[in-house]
N, C-alpha and C positions, 0 to 999 in steps of 0.2 A: 369273534366273527370278523371276516374281512370284507371290506368294500373296495371296488375297483373304480379308479378315476383316470380317465384318459386326458392327458394334457400334453403340452409341447415343451421340448427341450429348448431353453433360452440361452444357449451358447452360440453356435455358429449359424450361418444363414440357411442351412438345410432345414431347420425346424423339424427335426424328427419328432414323431409322436410316440409317447410312452404310456403304458398302463402302470399306474401306481397302486399297489395293494396295501391298504391301510388297516391296521388292527383297530377296530372301533372302540375297544375298551381302553387301550393305552394311548390311542391317537398317534401311533407311530407307523412309519412306512416300514413294511417288513420285506417287500419285494418290488423290484422295478423291472418291467419286461417291455422291450420294444413292441409296438403294435404291429402285428403280423401283416395285415392287409393295407397298411398306410402306404400310399404310392411313393412317398419319398424314401423311406428307410426299409420298408418291406421286411420287418421283423429283425432288423439289425440296428445298432447304434454304436458309437465309440465310447471310450472309457469315461469321457466327460458326462455324457448323458446318463450312463449307468450309475454314475456317482452323484447324481443330483440329490439323492436322498440324504447325502451327508449334510445338506444345507438345512435339514430339519433341526439341526442343533444351533443354527444361527439365531440366537435370541439375545438381545441386549440385556444387561443387568437390570435396567429399569424401563426400557423401551420408550423413553420420554426424551424430548429435545434437551439439548444442552446449550447454554449461552455463556460465552467467555466473559469473565469479569476483568476489571482493570488490572488486577494483580496477576492475570494470566490463567487463573484457575477457571473451571467450568462450574456453572450453577445449573442444576436440573430443574426444569419448569414443566408445567402442564402443557398439553398440546395447545390449548386455547391461548395461553400466554406466549408460547412459541410463535404461533401464527400472528398474534397481535404485534409481537416484537419485530418480526421480519417485515410485516406489512407497514408498520410505522416507520421503520428505517428506510424502506424503499420510497415511501411517500416523502419523507424528509429529504432524501438525496435528490429526488426528482424536482422537488420544489426549489432546492438550493442550487443545483447544478444543471438542471434540464432533464428531460425525460430519457435521453440516451446516456445518462450517467450511470444507469443500471443495465446490466446485461445478464444473459444466461448461457450456459453450455449444457446441452442435453447429450443424448447417447443414441446408439442403435439397438439398445437392449430393453427399453421400456415397451409397454404395450401400445398398440395403435391409439387407444383411447387416452392414454397418458400423454403421448406426443401432442395430440390435438388439444387437450385441456391446457397443457403448459403453453402451447402456442396461443391459445385463446386468451389466457391470462396475461402473458408477457407481450405478445405481439399485437393483439387486438386491443385489449383494455389499457395496458401500460404504454403501448406504442414504443417499445424499446427493442433491442437486438437480442436474438437468441440463435446461436448456431449449435451444431451437434458434432459429436466425435465421428459421425459418418463423414464429415469433411476430411477426416484423416485417412479414409479408406475408399469411399465410393463416390465422392464428388466428381471425380474424373469421369467415371462411367455415366453418371447422371447427366452431366453436361454433354458428353459425346452422344448419348442417346437422344437428348432433346434436340441438339443441333442437326443430327443426321436423320432421325426418325420422326421428329416433331413432338415427341413426348418421351419421358423417361420410362420406356417400356421395353425391357428385355423380352425377346419374343419366344424363347425356347422353353422346353420342358426337359426335365432330367432324363426322360426316356430317350431323348436324342443321343445321349451318350451310348446307348445300346444299339442304336440304329445307324450310326455313322461308320463309314468304312475308312475314313481318314480323320483322326482326331488330333488337332494341333493345339498344344498348350503353350501359351506365351507368357512368360513371367508368372507362372502358376505352379504350385507344388501341392496338388490335392492329396497325394499319399499321406502327407503330414497335416495339411491345413483343413482338408475336407475329406476325410477317409470314407465317408458314406458315399460321397460323389465318386470317389475313385472306385468304390465297389460297383457302381453302375458301369464303369469302364470295363471292369473284369467280367461283367455279365454280358458284354458284347459278344454275340455269336456270329457276326457277319464274317463269312470266310475271307481270310487274308486281310482283315482290317489292320490298320497301322496306327500306332501312337507316336506322335512327333512332339518333341519338346524343344523350345527355343529359350535358352537360359544361360547366362554366363557361368553359373554354377552347375556342376553335375549333381543335381538335387536327387532326393529319393525318387521323385517321379521320373527324372531323366534316366536313373538307373533301371527303371522298369519299362522304359520306352523302347520302341524299335529304332528310332532315330533321335539323336541328340545333337543339336547345333549350338556349340558353346561359343556364341558370339561375344565380342568385346562388350564391356560394360557400357550401357546407355547408347548402344548402336541399333536398338530395336527399330526406330523409325526409318533409319537409312536402309536397313535390311528389308523392311516391308515395302518401301517404295521401289527398291531394286527388284524384288520379286514381282511386284505389280508391273514394272517396266518389262520384265521378261515375258510375263503373261501377255502383255499388250503386243510386244514385238512379234510373238509367235501366233498372235490372233487366237489365243486360248481364252476367249471371252464369250460369255453367254449374251450375245447381242439381242436376242429376243427379250430376255428379262431386262437388260439394261435399257432398251428402247421403250419398253412398256411401263417400267416401274421406277426409273431413276431420273435424276437431273444432274447436270454438271459433268457428264462423262467426257465430253469432247475437251473441256478445259483440263480435266484430269489427265487425259492422254497427252496433251501438250506439256503439261507440268512435269510429267515423268521423263521427258527426253534426256535431261542431264543425269538421271540416275542409272548410269550404265553399270554393266556387270563389273568392270574393272574398278569403278569408284566404290561399288558395294563391297567388293572383296577387300579393298584397301581399308575401308572404314570399319568393317565389322570383324576383321580378322579371320573370316571364313574364306575358304578357297572358292574360286569361280565354279569349280566342279560341285562343291557343296551347295552353292546357291542355285545352280541349275538343277541339281537333284531335288532340292526342296520345291522349286517351281514345278517340276514335273510331277512330284507326288501330289501337289495340290491339283494340278490339271487332270491327272488320271483318276483321281478320286471321283466317285459318282455321288457320294453324299459326304461332303467335307464340312466339318464343324470346327470353328476357331473358338478357343476359350482363353480368356485373360483374367488376371486379377492384379495383386498389389505390385508385382514387378513392372507392370505397365502403369498402373494408376498413380504410383508414388514417384513421379519424375518431373523434371522441369519442362518437358514438352509432352505431358502425359495425355491430354485430351486429343491432340493430333495423332499420337501413337495409337490410342484406342480407335480413332476414326480411320487410321490406316488399316487396322484389322477389319473394320466394317467395310471399307472400300474393297478389300480382297473378296469378302463374301458377296458383295453386290456385283462386282464385275464377273464373278464366276457363277452367279445365280444360286449361290449356296445360302439361301435364306428363305424362311417360311415353309420349307419342306422338311419332312422327317429326316433326322440325322444331320441337319445342317445348322447354320447360324453363326453370327458374330456374337458370342455369348460372354457376358461379364459374370464372373463368379463373385458374389457378394461376400463380405466378411462377416458382419454381425447378424444376429438372429432376426432383428426387425429393422434393418437398414432400409428396406423397401418402404415400410410404413413411415419411417422418418423422412425419407426423401419426398413423399407425396403428401403426408398429412401433418407435418410439423409446423407448417405456416412460416417456414423460414425463407425459402427461395420462391415460393408461389403461394397462392391462396389455398386454404384448406381444400384438399382434394384436387388441386391443380387449377391452373388458370392464372393469367397475368394480373398483377395488382392494379394495373391501370385499365383493365377491361370493364367498362361500365355495365355490360350485360351480366357478366359473371358476378360482379359486386352486388348488383340488385338481387340476383338469385340467392346468394349466400346470406345477404341481409335478411331476406324473408325466411330462409331455412333456420338460421340461428336466432332470429327474433331480436336483432340488434340494429341500430342505425348504421347506414352505410359508412358514415364517417368514423365509426368505431373500428372498422376493419383495417388491418395493417395496410399501409400505403406503398410500401416498397420492400424489396428483398432485405434481409438482414445484413449487417456487417458480417463478413466471414470470420472464422475463428482467429486467424492470425491478426486481423485488424482489431478484434476485441482485446486480445492480449496486448497489442501495441497501444491501444487506447488506455488500458490500465497503466502501462508503463509511463505514458505521457501525462497521467493524472486526469484524463478526460472521463474515464469510467471509474466510479467510486464504489460500486456495489456489484457483486457477482454471485449468482446462484447456480451451482452445478448439480446435476442429477446423474447418478449412476455412471460416473466416469471418473477417471483418475489422472487428470492432465499433468500433475506434478511428475508423473512417471511417463505418461504416453505422449505428451506434447513434444514436438520436435525442438531440439536445442532446449531441453526442459529446464535448465537453470534459469532461462529467461522467464518462465512461468513462476518459478520460486521467488525470483526477485520482484515480479509484478505484484503478486498477491499481498506482499507485505505493505503495499501502498493502499490497499482497500480499506474502506471504512466499514463495509459489510461484506462478509464472505461466508455464504451459506453452502454447506456440503450436505447433500442428501444421498445416503448410501446405506447398503446393508451393513457395512463395516466402518467402525470408527478408527480402524488401524491403517487405512490406506494413507499413502504419503500425502495426498491432497488435503487430508483432514488435519494435518499437523498445525497449520496456520489459520484454520477456519475460526470465524467469530460465532457461528451457529452451526450445530450439528443436528440434522434431522434423521433419526434412525428409522429405516423402513424395512419391511419384510421382503424375503426372497420370493421368487416366482411360485414356489410351492404353496404360497398363501395368497396368491393374487388371482384375479380374473380379468380377462381381456382377450385381445386378438393379436395375432402375429401374421406377418406376410413374408414369405420366404423368397429366395432368390429367383424362383420361377413363377412369382406372382400368386402363390398359394396362401390363402387365408386359412389359419387354423386356430383352434380355441385353446386358450390357457384357462383352466378351471382350477379352483382351489383344491389342492390335495389335502392340505392340513388347515385347521381352523386357526385364526389369529388369536393370540393370547391377550391378556389384559394390557391395555394401552398400546398395543401394536397397531401400526397404520401402514397402509399401502402407499405407494407413490401417488396414486390417484387421489386418495383421501387427503394427503398432505398438500398437494397442489390446490385441491378444492378448498381446503381450510384456509390457505393463504389468500386465495381469490375472494372468499367471503370476508376475510378480515380487511381486505383492501376496499370493501364496499361495492363489489360488483353487482350485488342485488339481482335484479331481473336478468342481467346479462348471463347469469348462470342457470337460468331456467332451462330445463331439458338436459342439464349436465349432471344431475344429482348422483347418478351411478354409472359405472362403465357400460352397463347395458343400455341406459338411456343415451349415453354418448355414441354408442355403436349405431343406434337408430338415426341419430343426427348425421353421422358421417355417411351412412347409406344414402341419405338424401343429398348430402354435399357431393357425392360421387355421381349422381344422376346426370347422364348425358356426357360424362367425361370418359377418357380412354380406360380408366381403371374402375368403371362403374361396377358396383356389387349390390345393386338394389334388390336383386333376387336372392341374396344370402341373408338368412335370418340368424339371430343369436342362437336359437334352438337348433337350427339345421347344422350348425358347426359342431355341436357337441357330439362326441362319439362318431365322428364322420371321417371321410377321407380328405377333408379340406375342400376348398373351392378356389380355383384359379380365376383371378379377374382377367378380362371382364366377365361378369355374370349378371347381366341386366334382368330386371323383373320381366316376367312373361316369356323368357327364353329358356327356362330351366330344363325343359325336355330336350332341347337342342344341345344342351351343354353337359349331358350326362357322362361323356367320356372323362375319366378321371385325370388324364394328362393331355393338356391342350397347348398348342403354340399359336403365336400371332403371325400375321403377315402371309398366311397361306393364300390369300386372295391378291397378294402383291400391293395391297393398299396400306399406306403409312399414315402417320398423324400430321404430316405437314399440310399447309394450305393447298398444295397441288396434289396431295395424296401420293407423292413420289418421294423415295428416299434420296438424300443428297450426298453426292461425293464432296467431301470437305477435306482440304489438304493445305499444307503450308510448308515452306522451305525448312529443311532441317537447320536448326540453330546451333551455333557453337555451344559447347558445354560451358556453363558459367563457372564451373569449378573443376577444371581439368587437372589431371595429375601433373605435378611439378617436381623439380629436384628436391624442394623442401618437403613436399607432401606427395610421396611417390605411390602411395597405396590407396585403393578404393575401399571404402568402408560400406559393405553391403549388409543388409539386415533382413530378417524374416523369422518365420516360425521356427521354434526349436524342436519340440516333440509333440506328438498327438495329444498328450495329456495336458500340456501347458497351454494357458490361455491368457493372452494380453498381458496385463500387469500382475497376474497370478493372485489377485486378491481373493478370487473364488476358488481356484484350483488348489490353493494352499490347504484347503479343508480336506482334500482328497488324499488319503494316506498313500495310496499306490503311486500317485503322481509325485508326491513329495519324496517318496523313497527312491524313485528312479531319476529324479531331476537333480542336477548339480545345484548346490546352494549358492555358489559363487558365480559371478559372471564369467563367461568364457567366449572364445571365438575360434574360428577355424583358420589355419594358415597353411599355405602350400608347402610341401616338403622341401622344395628347392630353396625357398626363402628361409625356412627354419634352419636348414643346414648352413646357409650363408651367414646367418646371425647367431649360430650356435645355440639354437633354442630347441628344447626337448619337450616331450609331452608333459603338459600341465605346468610348465614354467610360467612365471608371471611376466607380463610386459605392461608398460604404461603407454597408452595410445594417445597421441596428441592430434586434435582435430583442427581443421581450418577455421572452425567456428570459435577457436580460442580456448576450448575446454579440453580436459584430459581425464582419463579414467584407466583403472587397472583391470586387466583381464587375464585369466588363465588361458593357455593355448592348447588346442587340439590340432594335431597335424594330419593333413589329408591332401590328396591330389585331386579332390573333387572341387576345390576352388582354384582359380587360376593364379599364377605367380604374383600378379599385381593386385590381388584382392584379399581382403580380410572379411570374413562373414561372421556376424554376431547375432545370436538369438535376441529378439526384442523384449523378452520377458524380464530383463534385468534393468533397473533404473539407469545403470551406467551406459546402456546402449544409446538411449536418446539424449544422454548428455552430450554425445558427439555428433548427432545428426544436425543438419544445417537449417538456418532460417531462410529457406529458399522454397519457392512455390510455383506451381503451374499458373500461367497468367489467366487462364480461363476458369479453371475449377478452384483455384486457390488451395489445392491439395498440396501438402508438404512434399518436398523432394527428399523423402526419407532416405533414399538409396543414393544420395548425391554427395555425401561428404568425402573428402580426401584427407588422408591422415599420414602420420609417421609414427614410429614407435621406438621405445628403448627397452632393452631387457632389464628386468629387476634382478640384480645380482643376489646370490644366496646370502641371507642374513640382512639384506637391505630392508629398511622400513618402507615398503612400497604398497601402502594401503590407501 
């Protein structure tokens, strides 16, 4: 007999919903089918989602915690002993070194409830620092939204891709990174609609676009200001929208004066004709949508670049209406929940840490004293790692993330963790690189055995429900965090947090009156549903029946004035320009549709493994290859400005510019070369900012 369970794919930020068919006798998944009427994926999904059932084999030999002994071996212990050990070590370290001597690093892949519980334990009760790997991908967009719109609130719905007559992708490659999103582009039936790509690399998306502007590396901000200047000069501005719904426009007009066409052409490598063509395409579009992702977010002036995109949408009135928007494409499946409910940069559900009204309300909702609530934003990821290196942070607890692989200039992480007295790794896999030096390993179950809530890139809540039952001794992330919290002696501070469902109800109340309010969404209503896009306040359910909704249709934003802000800043010199010693740019990004991040999960998918190269590789322009006598799959050693080097195999193509090397990020060697450089506002790493040189590995040379 088969039972059907609808749940969410927990890979990328689309959060496709899938129907899992389980044989009740064997307890095995026998079929996985995308939900036909789910508004996000409409009966489709990519290879990663279809392969989720492979994780039903992800079972630890004993499903119990392991504690490293003095001789380096591990001892398996009961869960209660594991919780007590970690809680005791945390208390010992805080007593000896201070409360901020312990820190945590979370992820964008936990459930909403797990984020909140972890934040409650670490930020509220322990008053220490916790950042997430969302800092590596979406911090820039979050800060840009908050500064420009007043809250981290992307306003679009995926339907806008089908309604836009001019779709502009900036530093985004959805053909590979978000194929279901690209499917919505292909569903666009607007006569004469155009797809435009701004990217130094002729990416898979650029190859499928109507227009590709192959600008110089890291000249995005200059190009966007130049286009804005041209729009301003020709008075191609929606003055009615600007006057009624924005502030700072006159200052922006004055600021743009030096960003002439000639300067833009010289700095971007595009011709004046190309820039004018792009400007006119934006002007003549009736419904223009701008979409950006990691090519913008991971830079040294990333926040201002994202806001330059927002400025274009505001000045042309392309926001809040169908088919428009300045739209950030999120990376991870639950980054939105991490950004609003992890208690890292704001109070649970939003609000400033110093806001007395908000603190009083959350104190009542959570049933804890006001002075227990976190008092300030967390240290960002880079400063946590630096704190470990300096000996200021002695304990680290990471959940569902693999920073030994994914952290920028990742050898610095490897060096740092060797100084820790407590290093807890909580993950599905004990084979990830980050687990190699851990002092405690907490094995947890995959999403197929968990329950909770996810929020996708368009603010849609959807239900994760257990497809498979947990085995003996198996624990979810939520249960592990709760166990440590109890062992810490939190007592009544955990009242109302007993289960993910209880936590969901707490968070509903935390959201009341906030931009992301979802008080009208119940645990039961999310099951077997089309999801719910926040805001969804109680009592307004009948008005919100439309399955795909956008924000800002009324022109009202979340700033004190209700107006969106034009925010801008002079283009800064590149801190790591190409030089004679390091003449090449080291660009990074997704490799194939099937590969995901550090490949700890997709290694289980036979199809992905079969078609993916096992060795790290990069792409090199054919002119450069000829100059250095390099042939297909030759090996080169790449030396980075960060002092590290690594060996790559070479694929030759004209889709990268002569001064660029492009490496898929799924191999640990990639982030060995990326720099310790960050945007000053978001602290997001400048992943695409390294400059490098290389040497060919001669035949027979030991170049490993």
